C-alpha positions as CSV (number, residue, x, y, z in Angstrom):
1,X,-17.8,1.9,13.4
2,X,-13.6,1.3,13.4
3,X,-10.5,1.5,14.7
4,X,-7.0,2.4,12.9
5,X,-5.9,-0.5,13.9
6,X,-8.3,-2.6,11.5
7,X,-7.3,-0.7,8.3
8,X,-3.6,-1.7,6.6
9,X,-2.2,0.5,4.3
10,X,0.4,0.5,1.9
11,X,2.4,3.0,0.0
12,X,4.3,1.7,-3.7
13,X,7.8,1.7,-2.7
14,X,8.6,1.6,-6.1
15,X,6.4,5.0,-7.0
16,X,8.0,6.1,-3.9
17,X,11.7,5.8,-4.9
18,X,11.0,7.6,-8.1
19,X,10.5,10.7,-6.3
20,X,13.8,9.9,-4.4
21,X,11.6,9.4,-1.0
22,X,13.2,6.9,1.0
23,X,11.3,4.3,3.2
24,X,12.7,5.7,6.4
25,X,10.1,8.9,5.9
26,X,7.2,6.8,5.8
27,X,5.7,7.0,9.2
28,X,6.1,3.1,11.1
29,X,2.4,2.4,10.9
30,X,2.6,2.1,6.9
31,X,3.7,-0.5,5.0
32,X,6.5,-0.2,2.2
33,X,5.2,-2.1,-0.7
34,X,8.0,-3.5,-3.0
35,X,6.5,-2.7,-6.1
36,X,1.8,-1.4,-5.0
37,X,0.7,-3.4,-8.6
38,X,1.8,-6.7,-7.2
39,X,0.5,-6.1,-3.5
40,X,-2.6,-5.2,-4.9
41,X,-3.4,-8.0,-7.2
42,X,-2.0,-10.4,-3.8
43,X,-5.2,-8.3,-2.5
44,X,-7.5,-9.5,-5.8
45,X,-6.2,-13.3,-5.5
46,X,-7.9,-13.1,-1.3
47,X,-10.9,-12.5,-2.2
48,X,-11.1,-8.8,-2.4
49,X,-12.9,-6.1,-5.5
50,X,-10.4,-4.3,-6.9
51,X,-12.1,-0.9,-6.7
52,X,-10.9,1.7,-9.7
53,X,-11.5,5.4,-9.2
54,X,-11.7,7.6,-12.6
């Protein structure tokens, strides 16, 4: 069982910017990562497993 407080959700700020979506357009509970790939790499370095869905 989990609650919303257990899961952190990130939005790639670079990708959002390409679509003219400012950080303020997202709900406060989302973390706006400067660069999604860098955020993902940080999780991999912490020991998380990267799962690629095709």
